[in-house]
N, CA, C and O atoms as a Maestro MAE file, in Angstrom:
{
 s_m_m2io_version
 :::
 2.0.0
}

f_m_ct {
 s_m_title
 :::
 protein
 m_atom[320] {
  # First column is atom index #
  i_m_mmod_type
  r_m_x_coord
  r_m_y_coord
  r_m_z_coord
  i_m_residue_number
  s_m_chain_name
  s_m_pdb_residue_name
  s_m_pdb_atom_name
  i_m_atomic_number
  :::
  1 25 4.488 -49.351 117.502 1 A "MET " " N  " 7
  2 3 3.693 -49.640 118.714 1 A "MET " " CA " 6
  3 2 4.527 -50.297 119.788 1 A "MET " " C  " 6
  4 15 4.285 -50.085 120.976 1 A "MET " " O  " 8
  5 25 5.519 -51.101 119.388 2 A "TYR " " N  " 7
  6 3 6.307 -51.813 120.399 2 A "TYR " " CA " 6
  7 2 7.165 -50.880 121.237 2 A "TYR " " C  " 6
  8 15 7.593 -51.262 122.327 2 A "TYR " " O  " 8
  9 25 7.429 -49.663 120.759 3 A "GLU " " N  " 7
  10 3 8.223 -48.703 121.500 3 A "GLU " " CA " 6
  11 2 7.411 -47.808 122.433 3 A "GLU " " C  " 6
  12 15 7.959 -47.044 123.226 3 A "GLU " " O  " 8
  13 25 6.135 -47.922 122.317 4 A "LEU " " N  " 7
  14 3 5.247 -47.006 123.050 4 A "LEU " " CA " 6
  15 2 5.403 -47.147 124.578 4 A "LEU " " C  " 6
  16 15 5.451 -46.139 125.283 4 A "LEU " " O  " 8
  17 25 5.480 -48.344 125.078 5 A "ASN " " N  " 7
  18 3 5.627 -48.548 126.544 5 A "ASN " " CA " 6
  19 2 6.921 -47.936 127.065 5 A "ASN " " C  " 6
  20 15 6.935 -47.323 128.133 5 A "ASN " " O  " 8
  21 25 8.009 -48.100 126.316 6 A "THR " " N  " 7
  22 3 9.285 -47.529 126.703 6 A "THR " " CA " 6
  23 2 9.233 -46.002 126.701 6 A "THR " " C  " 6
  24 15 9.742 -45.349 127.611 6 A "THR " " O  " 8
  25 25 8.627 -45.462 125.692 7 A "ILE " " N  " 7
  26 3 8.525 -44.004 125.580 7 A "ILE " " CA " 6
  27 2 7.678 -43.446 126.727 7 A "ILE " " C  " 6
  28 15 8.059 -42.461 127.360 7 A "ILE " " O  " 8
  29 25 6.560 -44.060 126.985 8 A "LEU " " N  " 7
  30 3 5.676 -43.579 128.057 8 A "LEU " " CA " 6
  31 2 6.310 -43.731 129.427 8 A "LEU " " C  " 6
  32 15 6.105 -42.878 130.291 8 A "LEU " " O  " 8
  33 25 7.075 -44.791 129.652 9 A "SER " " N  " 7
  34 3 7.699 -44.997 130.951 9 A "SER " " CA " 6
  35 2 8.841 -44.019 131.184 9 A "SER " " C  " 6
  36 15 9.214 -43.762 132.329 9 A "SER " " O  " 8
  37 25 9.394 -43.476 130.117 10 A "SER " " N  " 7
  38 3 10.530 -42.529 130.222 10 A "SER " " CA " 6
  39 2 10.106 -41.076 129.992 10 A "SER " " C  " 6
  40 15 10.957 -40.190 129.913 10 A "SER " " O  " 8
  41 25 8.847 -40.837 129.887 11 A "LEU " " N  " 7
  42 3 8.380 -39.492 129.556 11 A "LEU " " CA " 6
  43 2 8.743 -38.487 130.644 11 A "LEU " " C  " 6
  44 15 9.064 -37.340 130.337 11 A "LEU " " O  " 8
  45 25 8.697 -38.894 131.897 12 A "ASN " " N  " 7
  46 3 9.026 -37.936 132.969 12 A "ASN " " CA " 6
  47 2 10.494 -37.528 132.973 12 A "ASN " " C  " 6
  48 15 10.838 -36.479 133.519 12 A "ASN " " O  " 8
  49 25 11.366 -38.337 132.374 13 A "LYS " " N  " 7
  50 3 12.793 -38.005 132.343 13 A "LYS " " CA " 6
  51 2 13.071 -36.819 131.428 13 A "LYS " " C  " 6
  52 15 14.079 -36.134 131.597 13 A "LYS " " O  " 8
  53 25 12.203 -36.570 130.475 14 A "SER " " N  " 7
  54 3 12.425 -35.432 129.576 14 A "SER " " CA " 6
  55 2 12.245 -34.081 130.265 14 A "SER " " C  " 6
  56 15 12.764 -33.071 129.789 14 A "SER " " O  " 8
  57 25 11.517 -34.055 131.377 15 A "VAL " " N  " 7
  58 3 11.310 -32.819 132.102 15 A "VAL " " CA " 6
  59 2 11.930 -32.879 133.496 15 A "VAL " " C  " 6
  60 15 11.577 -32.077 134.360 15 A "VAL " " O  " 8
  61 25 12.830 -33.799 133.720 16 A "LYS " " N  " 7
  62 3 13.415 -34.020 135.040 16 A "LYS " " CA " 6
  63 2 14.145 -32.765 135.521 16 A "LYS " " C  " 6
  64 15 13.958 -32.352 136.665 16 A "LYS " " O  " 8
  65 25 14.970 -32.153 134.673 17 A "ASN " " N  " 7
  66 3 15.743 -30.970 135.091 17 A "ASN " " CA " 6
  67 2 14.827 -29.828 135.490 17 A "ASN " " C  " 6
  68 15 15.095 -29.120 136.461 17 A "ASN " " O  " 8
  69 25 13.758 -29.649 134.753 18 A "THR " " N  " 7
  70 3 12.828 -28.582 135.085 18 A "THR " " CA " 6
  71 2 12.175 -28.815 136.432 18 A "THR " " C  " 6
  72 15 12.040 -27.880 137.221 18 A "THR " " O  " 8
  73 25 11.767 -30.042 136.712 19 A "TRP " " N  " 7
  74 3 11.160 -30.360 137.992 19 A "TRP " " CA " 6
  75 2 12.153 -30.271 139.127 19 A "TRP " " C  " 6
  76 15 11.787 -29.871 140.232 19 A "TRP " " O  " 8
  77 25 13.401 -30.634 138.884 20 A "GLU " " N  " 7
  78 3 14.437 -30.526 139.921 20 A "GLU " " CA " 6
  79 2 14.694 -29.061 140.242 20 A "GLU " " C  " 6
  80 15 14.902 -28.721 141.407 20 A "GLU " " O  " 8
  81 25 14.684 -28.191 139.247 21 A "GLN " " N  " 7
  82 3 14.861 -26.749 139.463 21 A "GLN " " CA " 6
  83 2 13.696 -26.202 140.277 21 A "GLN " " C  " 6
  84 15 13.899 -25.416 141.203 21 A "GLN " " O  " 8
  85 25 12.489 -26.612 139.939 22 A "THR " " N  " 7
  86 3 11.318 -26.164 140.682 22 A "THR " " CA " 6
  87 2 11.407 -26.628 142.130 22 A "THR " " C  " 6
  88 15 11.106 -25.861 143.044 22 A "THR " " O  " 8
  89 25 11.813 -27.865 142.347 23 A "ARG " " N  " 7
  90 3 11.922 -28.385 143.702 23 A "ARG " " CA " 6
  91 2 12.953 -27.636 144.522 23 A "ARG " " C  " 6
  92 15 12.729 -27.375 145.704 23 A "ARG " " O  " 8
  93 25 14.106 -27.279 143.904 24 A "MET " " N  " 7
  94 3 15.139 -26.542 144.617 24 A "MET " " CA " 6
  95 2 14.686 -25.146 144.999 24 A "MET " " C  " 6
  96 15 14.983 -24.665 146.092 24 A "MET " " O  " 8
  97 25 13.971 -24.501 144.102 25 A "ILE " " N  " 7
  98 3 13.440 -23.152 144.437 25 A "ILE " " CA " 6
  99 2 12.454 -23.245 145.588 25 A "ILE " " C  " 6
  100 15 12.499 -22.431 146.510 25 A "ILE " " O  " 8
  101 25 11.561 -24.233 145.545 26 A "ALA " " N  " 7
  102 3 10.586 -24.407 146.609 26 A "ALA " " CA " 6
  103 2 11.298 -24.768 147.918 26 A "ALA " " C  " 6
  104 15 10.895 -24.316 148.990 26 A "ALA " " O  " 8
  105 25 12.349 -25.577 147.831 27 A "TYR " " N  " 7
  106 3 13.116 -25.978 149.034 27 A "TYR " " CA " 6
  107 2 13.747 -24.749 149.661 27 A "TYR " " C  " 6
  108 15 13.668 -24.563 150.875 27 A "TYR " " O  " 8
  109 25 14.370 -23.910 148.851 28 A "ILE " " N  " 7
  110 3 15.054 -22.724 149.398 28 A "ILE " " CA " 6
  111 2 14.059 -21.788 150.089 28 A "ILE " " C  " 6
  112 15 14.328 -21.265 151.171 28 A "ILE " " O  " 8
  113 25 12.923 -21.590 149.454 29 A "ILE " " N  " 7
  114 3 11.884 -20.733 150.042 29 A "ILE " " CA " 6
  115 2 11.383 -21.342 151.367 29 A "ILE " " C  " 6
  116 15 11.234 -20.632 152.362 29 A "ILE " " O  " 8
  117 25 11.129 -22.638 151.372 30 A "ALA " " N  " 7
  118 3 10.602 -23.311 152.569 30 A "ALA " " CA " 6
  119 2 11.653 -23.312 153.684 30 A "ALA " " C  " 6
  120 15 11.330 -23.105 154.853 30 A "ALA " " O  " 8
  121 25 12.919 -23.547 153.305 31 A "GLN " " N  " 7
  122 3 13.981 -23.624 154.344 31 A "GLN " " CA " 6
  123 2 14.213 -22.246 154.975 31 A "GLN " " C  " 6
  124 15 14.510 -22.165 156.167 31 A "GLN " " O  " 8
  125 25 14.087 -21.182 154.215 32 A "CYS " " N  " 7
  126 3 14.231 -19.824 154.731 32 A "CYS " " CA " 6
  127 2 13.154 -19.492 155.757 32 A "CYS " " C  " 6
  128 15 13.378 -18.709 156.680 32 A "CYS " " O  " 8
  129 25 11.978 -20.101 155.582 33 A "ASN " " N  " 7
  130 3 10.837 -19.796 156.439 33 A "ASN " " CA " 6
  131 2 10.576 -20.882 157.500 33 A "ASN " " C  " 6
  132 15 9.520 -20.893 158.133 33 A "ASN " " O  " 8
  133 25 11.542 -21.788 157.685 34 A "SER " " N  " 7
  134 3 11.335 -22.890 158.615 34 A "SER " " CA " 6
  135 2 12.468 -22.880 159.653 34 A "SER " " C  " 6
  136 15 13.612 -22.537 159.354 34 A "SER " " O  " 8
  137 25 12.109 -23.264 160.866 35 A "SER " " N  " 7
  138 3 13.127 -23.385 161.896 35 A "SER " " CA " 6
  139 2 13.719 -24.813 161.935 35 A "SER " " C  " 6
  140 15 14.742 -25.054 162.576 35 A "SER " " O  " 8
  141 25 13.050 -25.755 161.230 36 A "LYS " " N  " 7
  142 3 13.537 -27.126 161.150 36 A "LYS " " CA " 6
  143 2 14.481 -27.264 159.974 36 A "LYS " " C  " 6
  144 15 14.444 -26.485 159.022 36 A "LYS " " O  " 8
  145 25 15.341 -28.295 160.067 37 A "GLN " " N  " 7
  146 3 16.198 -28.623 158.945 37 A "GLN " " CA " 6
  147 2 15.417 -29.513 157.975 37 A "GLN " " C  " 6
  148 15 15.012 -30.617 158.340 37 A "GLN " " O  " 8
  149 25 15.206 -29.050 156.767 38 A "LEU " " N  " 7
  150 3 14.408 -29.784 155.771 38 A "LEU " " CA " 6
  151 2 15.330 -30.479 154.791 38 A "LEU " " C  " 6
  152 15 16.494 -30.112 154.631 38 A "LEU " " O  " 8
  153 25 14.781 -31.494 154.138 39 A "LYS " " N  " 7
  154 3 15.434 -32.134 153.007 39 A "LYS " " CA " 6
  155 2 14.629 -31.806 151.741 39 A "LYS " " C  " 6
  156 15 13.442 -31.492 151.822 39 A "LYS " " O  " 8
  157 25 15.266 -31.877 150.601 40 A "VAL " " N  " 7
  158 3 14.540 -31.528 149.356 40 A "VAL " " CA " 6
  159 2 13.384 -32.508 149.116 40 A "VAL " " C  " 6
  160 15 12.382 -32.147 148.500 40 A "VAL " " O  " 8
  161 25 13.524 -33.732 149.598 41 A "THR " " N  " 7
  162 3 12.441 -34.696 149.398 41 A "THR " " CA " 6
  163 2 11.270 -34.440 150.333 41 A "THR " " C  " 6
  164 15 10.196 -35.016 150.154 41 A "THR " " O  " 8
  165 25 11.464 -33.591 151.317 42 A "ASP " " N  " 7
  166 3 10.349 -33.198 152.181 42 A "ASP " " CA " 6
  167 2 9.384 -32.292 151.406 42 A "ASP " " C  " 6
  168 15 8.186 -32.264 151.687 42 A "ASP " " O  " 8
  169 25 9.913 -31.564 150.441 43 A "ILE " " N  " 7
  170 3 9.134 -30.606 149.678 43 A "ILE " " CA " 6
  171 2 8.351 -31.306 148.564 43 A "ILE " " C  " 6
  172 15 7.123 -31.236 148.502 43 A "ILE " " O  " 8
  173 25 9.095 -31.977 147.691 44 A "LEU " " N  " 7
  174 3 8.490 -32.736 146.580 44 A "LEU " " CA " 6
  175 2 9.219 -34.057 146.440 44 A "LEU " " C  " 6
  176 15 10.447 -34.110 146.511 44 A "LEU " " O  " 8
  177 25 8.454 -35.131 146.239 45 A "LYS " " N  " 7
  178 3 9.049 -36.435 146.002 45 A "LYS " " CA " 6
  179 2 8.747 -36.850 144.570 45 A "LYS " " C  " 6
  180 15 7.625 -36.685 144.092 45 A "LYS " " O  " 8
  181 25 9.732 -37.378 143.903 46 A "PHE " " N  " 7
  182 3 9.562 -37.833 142.534 46 A "PHE " " CA " 6
  183 2 9.903 -39.321 142.433 46 A "PHE " " C  " 6
  184 15 10.499 -39.893 143.345 46 A "PHE " " O  " 8
  185 25 9.525 -39.926 141.333 47 A "ASP " " N  " 7
  186 3 9.802 -41.341 141.110 47 A "ASP " " CA " 6
  187 2 11.303 -41.629 141.106 47 A "ASP " " C  " 6
  188 15 11.748 -42.665 141.601 47 A "ASP " " O  " 8
  189 25 12.066 -40.711 140.547 48 A "TRP " " N  " 7
  190 3 13.498 -40.957 140.414 48 A "TRP " " CA " 6
  191 2 14.241 -40.784 141.725 48 A "TRP " " C  " 6
  192 15 15.438 -41.067 141.775 48 A "TRP " " O  " 8
  193 25 13.597 -40.336 142.778 49 A "ASP " " N  " 7
  194 3 14.248 -40.262 144.086 49 A "ASP " " CA " 6
  195 2 14.492 -41.636 144.675 49 A "ASP " " C  " 6
  196 15 15.402 -41.814 145.484 49 A "ASP " " O  " 8
  197 25 13.689 -42.609 144.278 50 A "ASN " " N  " 7
  198 3 13.799 -43.951 144.835 50 A "ASN " " CA " 6
  199 2 14.658 -44.878 144.016 50 A "ASN " " C  " 6
  200 15 14.789 -46.055 144.353 50 A "ASN " " O  " 8
  201 25 15.257 -44.370 142.929 51 A "GLU " " N  " 7
  202 3 16.104 -45.183 142.093 51 A "GLU " " CA " 6
  203 2 17.350 -45.565 142.888 51 A "GLU " " C  " 6
  204 15 18.005 -44.713 143.488 51 A "GLU " " O  " 8
  205 25 17.661 -46.849 142.882 52 A "HIS " " N  " 7
  206 3 18.816 -47.329 143.591 52 A "HIS " " CA " 6
  207 2 19.975 -47.481 142.615 52 A "HIS " " C  " 6
  208 15 19.829 -48.045 141.530 52 A "HIS " " O  " 8
  209 25 21.094 -46.981 143.016 53 A "LYS " " N  " 7
  210 3 22.264 -47.099 142.163 53 A "LYS " " CA " 6
  211 2 22.915 -48.447 142.407 53 A "LYS " " C  " 6
  212 15 22.913 -48.967 143.523 53 A "LYS " " O  " 8
  213 25 23.470 -48.998 141.343 54 A "GLU " " N  " 7
  214 3 24.094 -50.294 141.396 54 A "GLU " " CA " 6
  215 2 25.376 -50.195 142.216 54 A "GLU " " C  " 6
  216 15 26.114 -49.215 142.110 54 A "GLU " " O  " 8
  217 25 25.640 -51.226 143.043 55 A "ASP " " N  " 7
  218 3 26.824 -51.263 143.844 55 A "ASP " " CA " 6
  219 2 28.016 -51.551 142.952 55 A "ASP " " C  " 6
  220 15 28.073 -52.589 142.292 55 A "ASP " " O  " 8
  221 25 28.956 -50.642 142.935 56 A "THR " " N  " 7
  222 3 30.134 -50.798 142.056 56 A "THR " " CA " 6
  223 2 31.411 -51.079 142.812 56 A "THR " " C  " 6
  224 15 32.502 -50.926 142.262 56 A "THR " " O  " 8
  225 25 31.297 -51.489 144.067 57 A "THR " " N  " 7
  226 3 32.529 -51.800 144.813 57 A "THR " " CA " 6
  227 2 33.094 -53.108 144.317 57 A "THR " " C  " 6
  228 15 32.359 -54.005 143.903 57 A "THR " " O  " 8
  229 25 34.403 -53.206 144.364 58 A "ILE " " N  " 7
  230 3 35.116 -54.386 143.873 58 A "ILE " " CA " 6
  231 2 35.448 -55.266 145.093 58 A "ILE " " C  " 6
  232 15 36.086 -54.822 146.048 58 A "ILE " " O  " 8
  233 25 35.006 -56.484 145.027 59 A "THR " " N  " 7
  234 3 35.273 -57.420 146.135 59 A "THR " " CA " 6
  235 2 36.569 -58.166 145.839 59 A "THR " " C  " 6
  236 15 37.097 -58.106 144.729 59 A "THR " " O  " 8
  237 25 37.072 -58.874 146.854 60 A "GLN " " N  " 7
  238 3 38.253 -59.689 146.678 60 A "GLN " " CA " 6
  239 2 38.011 -60.838 145.693 60 A "GLN " " C  " 6
  240 15 38.918 -61.272 144.983 60 A "GLN " " O  " 8
  241 25 36.777 -61.310 145.672 61 A "GLU " " N  " 7
  242 3 36.421 -62.360 144.695 61 A "GLU " " CA " 6
  243 2 36.537 -61.842 143.279 61 A "GLU " " C  " 6
  244 15 37.003 -62.553 142.388 61 A "GLU " " O  " 8
  245 25 36.117 -60.608 143.067 62 A "ASP " " N  " 7
  246 3 36.241 -59.979 141.736 62 A "ASP " " CA " 6
  247 2 37.710 -59.862 141.332 62 A "ASP " " C  " 6
  248 15 38.078 -60.144 140.192 62 A "ASP " " O  " 8
  249 25 38.544 -59.439 142.291 63 A "VAL " " N  " 7
  250 3 39.959 -59.287 142.021 63 A "VAL " " CA " 6
  251 2 40.577 -60.625 141.643 63 A "VAL " " C  " 6
  252 15 41.328 -60.710 140.672 63 A "VAL " " O  " 8
  253 25 40.267 -61.669 142.402 64 A "ALA " " N  " 7
  254 3 40.806 -62.987 142.123 64 A "ALA " " CA " 6
  255 2 40.322 -63.501 140.776 64 A "ALA " " C  " 6
  256 15 41.099 -64.076 140.015 64 A "ALA " " O  " 8
  257 25 39.058 -63.298 140.481 65 A "ARG " " N  " 7
  258 3 38.525 -63.771 139.190 65 A "ARG " " CA " 6
  259 2 39.179 -63.028 138.031 65 A "ARG " " C  " 6
  260 15 39.507 -63.647 137.019 65 A "ARG " " O  " 8
  261 25 39.373 -61.746 138.151 66 A "LEU " " N  " 7
  262 3 40.001 -60.965 137.071 66 A "LEU " " CA " 6
  263 2 41.470 -61.287 136.921 66 A "LEU " " C  " 6
  264 15 41.988 -61.278 135.804 66 A "LEU " " O  " 8
  265 25 42.165 -61.574 138.027 67 A "LYS " " N  " 7
  266 3 43.551 -61.979 137.937 67 A "LYS " " CA " 6
  267 2 43.678 -63.310 137.211 67 A "LYS " " C  " 6
  268 15 44.567 -63.487 136.378 67 A "LYS " " O  " 8
  269 25 42.785 -64.248 137.529 68 A "ALA " " N  " 7
  270 3 42.803 -65.548 136.873 68 A "ALA " " CA " 6
  271 2 42.509 -65.388 135.380 68 A "ALA " " C  " 6
  272 15 43.138 -66.042 134.547 68 A "ALA " " O  " 8
  273 25 41.586 -64.547 135.056 69 A "LYS " " N  " 7
  274 3 41.268 -64.313 133.641 69 A "LYS " " CA " 6
  275 2 42.424 -63.683 132.903 69 A "LYS " " C  " 6
  276 15 42.734 -64.073 131.778 69 A "LYS " " O  " 8
  277 25 43.077 -62.694 133.538 70 A "ALA " " N  " 7
  278 3 44.228 -62.038 132.919 70 A "ALA " " CA " 6
  279 2 45.367 -63.054 132.716 70 A "ALA " " C  " 6
  280 15 46.027 -63.045 131.678 70 A "ALA " " O  " 8
  281 25 45.589 -63.911 133.691 71 A "THR " " N  " 7
  282 3 46.638 -64.935 133.561 71 A "THR " " CA " 6
  283 2 46.317 -65.873 132.426 71 A "THR " " C  " 6
  284 15 47.206 -66.247 131.661 71 A "THR " " O  " 8
  285 25 45.062 -66.261 132.301 72 A "SER " " N  " 7
  286 3 44.626 -67.126 131.233 72 A "SER " " CA " 6
  287 2 44.837 -66.491 129.860 72 A "SER " " C  " 6
  288 15 45.301 -67.133 128.918 72 A "SER " " O  " 8
  289 25 44.481 -65.207 129.780 73 A "ILE " " N  " 7
  290 3 44.663 -64.504 128.493 73 A "ILE " " CA " 6
  291 2 46.155 -64.353 128.173 73 A "ILE " " C  " 6
  292 15 46.554 -64.497 127.017 73 A "ILE " " O  " 8
  293 25 46.973 -64.069 129.176 74 A "ALA " " N  " 7
  294 3 48.411 -63.932 128.942 74 A "ALA " " CA " 6
  295 2 49.002 -65.257 128.467 74 A "ALA " " C  " 6
  296 15 49.847 -65.270 127.571 74 A "ALA " " O  " 8
  297 25 48.573 -66.355 129.048 75 A "LYS " " N  " 7
  298 3 49.078 -67.668 128.622 75 A "LYS " " CA " 6
  299 2 48.669 -67.953 127.180 75 A "LYS " " C  " 6
  300 15 49.458 -68.482 126.398 75 A "LYS " " O  " 8
  301 25 47.442 -67.602 126.834 76 A "THR " " N  " 7
  302 3 46.943 -67.817 125.469 76 A "THR " " CA " 6
  303 2 47.762 -66.981 124.475 76 A "THR " " C  " 6
  304 15 48.108 -67.467 123.398 76 A "THR " " O  " 8
  305 25 48.069 -65.745 124.827 77 A "LEU " " N  " 7
  306 3 48.827 -64.881 123.938 77 A "LEU " " CA " 6
  307 2 50.282 -65.322 123.806 77 A "LEU " " C  " 6
  308 15 50.882 -65.166 122.743 77 A "LEU " " O  " 8
  309 25 50.855 -65.872 124.880 78 A "ASN " " N  " 7
  310 3 52.242 -66.330 124.862 78 A "ASN " " CA " 6
  311 2 52.401 -67.606 124.029 78 A "ASN " " C  " 6
  312 15 53.483 -67.839 123.491 78 A "ASN " " O  " 8
  313 25 51.374 -68.428 123.907 79 A "THR " " N  " 7
  314 3 51.495 -69.666 123.169 79 A "THR " " CA " 6
  315 2 51.354 -69.428 121.670 79 A "THR " " C  " 6
  316 15 51.705 -70.308 120.883 79 A "THR " " O  " 8
  317 25 50.861 -68.286 121.255 80 A "LYS " " N  " 7
  318 3 50.662 -68.003 119.836 80 A "LYS " " CA " 6
  319 2 51.921 -67.527 119.182 80 A "LYS " " C  " 6
  320 15 51.925 -67.245 117.984 80 A "LYS " " O  " 8
  :::
 }
 m_bond[319] {
  # First column is bond index #
  i_m_from
  i_m_to
  i_m_order
  :::
  1 1 2 1
  2 2 3 1
  3 3 4 2
  4 3 5 1
  5 5 6 1
  6 6 7 1
  7 7 8 2
  8 7 9 1
  9 9 10 1
  10 10 11 1
  11 11 12 2
  12 11 13 1
  13 13 14 1
  14 14 15 1
  15 15 16 2
  16 15 17 1
  17 17 18 1
  18 18 19 1
  19 19 20 2
  20 19 21 1
  21 21 22 1
  22 22 23 1
  23 23 24 2
  24 23 25 1
  25 25 26 1
  26 26 27 1
  27 27 28 2
  28 27 29 1
  29 29 30 1
  30 30 31 1
  31 31 32 2
  32 31 33 1
  33 33 34 1
  34 34 35 1
  35 35 36 2
  36 35 37 1
  37 37 38 1
  38 38 39 1
  39 39 40 2
  40 39 41 1
  41 41 42 1
  42 42 43 1
  43 43 44 2
  44 43 45 1
  45 45 46 1
  46 46 47 1
  47 47 48 2
  48 47 49 1
  49 49 50 1
  50 50 51 1
  51 51 52 2
  52 51 53 1
  53 53 54 1
  54 54 55 1
  55 55 56 2
  56 55 57 1
  57 57 58 1
  58 58 59 1
  59 59 60 2
  60 59 61 1
  61 61 62 1
  62 62 63 1
  63 63 64 2
  64 63 65 1
  65 65 66 1
  66 66 67 1
  67 67 68 2
  68 67 69 1
  69 69 70 1
  70 70 71 1
  71 71 72 2
  72 71 73 1
  73 73 74 1
  74 74 75 1
  75 75 76 2
  76 75 77 1
  77 77 78 1
  78 78 79 1
  79 79 80 2
  80 79 81 1
  81 81 82 1
  82 82 83 1
  83 83 84 2
  84 83 85 1
  85 85 86 1
  86 86 87 1
  87 87 88 2
  88 87 89 1
  89 89 90 1
  90 90 91 1
  91 91 92 2
  92 91 93 1
  93 93 94 1
  94 94 95 1
  95 95 96 2
  96 95 97 1
  97 97 98 1
  98 98 99 1
  99 99 100 2
  100 99 101 1
  101 101 102 1
  102 102 103 1
  103 103 104 2
  104 103 105 1
  105 105 106 1
  106 106 107 1
  107 107 108 2
  108 107 109 1
  109 109 110 1
  110 110 111 1
  111 111 112 2
  112 111 113 1
  113 113 114 1
  114 114 115 1
  115 115 116 2
  116 115 117 1
  117 117 118 1
  118 118 119 1
  119 119 120 2
  120 119 121 1
  121 121 122 1
  122 122 123 1
  123 123 124 2
  124 123 125 1
  125 125 126 1
  126 126 127 1
  127 127 128 2
  128 127 129 1
  129 129 130 1
  130 130 131 1
  131 131 132 2
  132 131 133 1
  133 133 134 1
  134 134 135 1
  135 135 136 2
  136 135 137 1
  137 137 138 1
  138 138 139 1
  139 139 140 2
  140 139 141 1
  141 141 142 1
  142 142 143 1
  143 143 144 2
  144 143 145 1
  145 145 146 1
  146 146 147 1
  147 147 148 2
  148 147 149 1
  149 149 150 1
  150 150 151 1
  151 151 152 2
  152 151 153 1
  153 153 154 1
  154 154 155 1
  155 155 156 2
  156 155 157 1
  157 157 158 1
  158 158 159 1
  159 159 160 2
  160 159 161 1
  161 161 162 1
  162 162 163 1
  163 163 164 2
  164 163 165 1
  165 165 166 1
  166 166 167 1
  167 167 168 2
  168 167 169 1
  169 169 170 1
  170 170 171 1
  171 171 172 2
  172 171 173 1
  173 173 174 1
  174 174 175 1
  175 175 176 2
  176 175 177 1
  177 177 178 1
  178 178 179 1
  179 179 180 2
  180 179 181 1
  181 181 182 1
  182 182 183 1
  183 183 184 2
  184 183 185 1
  185 185 186 1
  186 186 187 1
  187 187 188 2
  188 187 189 1
  189 189 190 1
  190 190 191 1
  191 191 192 2
  192 191 193 1
  193 193 194 1
  194 194 195 1
  195 195 196 2
  196 195 197 1
  197 197 198 1
  198 198 199 1
  199 199 200 2
  200 199 201 1
  201 201 202 1
  202 202 203 1
  203 203 204 2
  204 203 205 1
  205 205 206 1
  206 206 207 1
  207 207 208 2
  208 207 209 1
  209 209 210 1
  210 210 211 1
  211 211 212 2
  212 211 213 1
  213 213 214 1
  214 214 215 1
  215 215 216 2
  216 215 217 1
  217 217 218 1
  218 218 219 1
  219 219 220 2
  220 219 221 1
  221 221 222 1
  222 222 223 1
  223 223 224 2
  224 223 225 1
  225 225 226 1
  226 226 227 1
  227 227 228 2
  228 227 229 1
  229 229 230 1
  230 230 231 1
  231 231 232 2
  232 231 233 1
  233 233 234 1
  234 234 235 1
  235 235 236 2
  236 235 237 1
  237 237 238 1
  238 238 239 1
  239 239 240 2
  240 239 241 1
  241 241 242 1
  242 242 243 1
  243 243 244 2
  244 243 245 1
  245 245 246 1
  246 246 247 1
  247 247 248 2
  248 247 249 1
  249 249 250 1
  250 250 251 1
  251 251 252 2
  252 251 253 1
  253 253 254 1
  254 254 255 1
  255 255 256 2
  256 255 257 1
  257 257 258 1
  258 258 259 1
  259 259 260 2
  260 259 261 1
  261 261 262 1
  262 262 263 1
  263 263 264 2
  264 263 265 1
  265 265 266 1
  266 266 267 1
  267 267 268 2
  268 267 269 1
  269 269 270 1
  270 270 271 1
  271 271 272 2
  272 271 273 1
  273 273 274 1
  274 274 275 1
  275 275 276 2
  276 275 277 1
  277 277 278 1
  278 278 279 1
  279 279 280 2
  280 279 281 1
  281 281 282 1
  282 282 283 1
  283 283 284 2
  284 283 285 1
  285 285 286 1
  286 286 287 1
  287 287 288 2
  288 287 289 1
  289 289 290 1
  290 290 291 1
  291 291 292 2
  292 291 293 1
  293 293 294 1
  294 294 295 1
  295 295 296 2
  296 295 297 1
  297 297 298 1
  298 298 299 1
  299 299 300 2
  300 299 301 1
  301 301 302 1
  302 302 303 1
  303 303 304 2
  304 303 305 1
  305 305 306 1
  306 306 307 1
  307 307 308 2
  308 307 309 1
  309 309 310 1
  310 310 311 1
  311 311 312 2
  312 311 313 1
  313 313 314 1
  314 314 315 1
  315 315 316 2
  316 315 317 1
  317 317 318 1
  318 318 319 1
  319 319 320 2
  :::
 }
}
């Protein structure tokens, strides 16, 4: 029972490719018959369209922190 919420919340992901294919076919048909420039989200919107991807850019603070950590590890290895 404890897994039920996770399963139900991810149920739409099992058919995501099928829905994306359906949306692309509908988009192509609509774009051929339209004089406006359409987006695929104009045709069908899904929950996964609003998912935000995590920012993976490396900042200077990250570089400095990782250099300090590498230096610390190197010192630890050299003393052994």
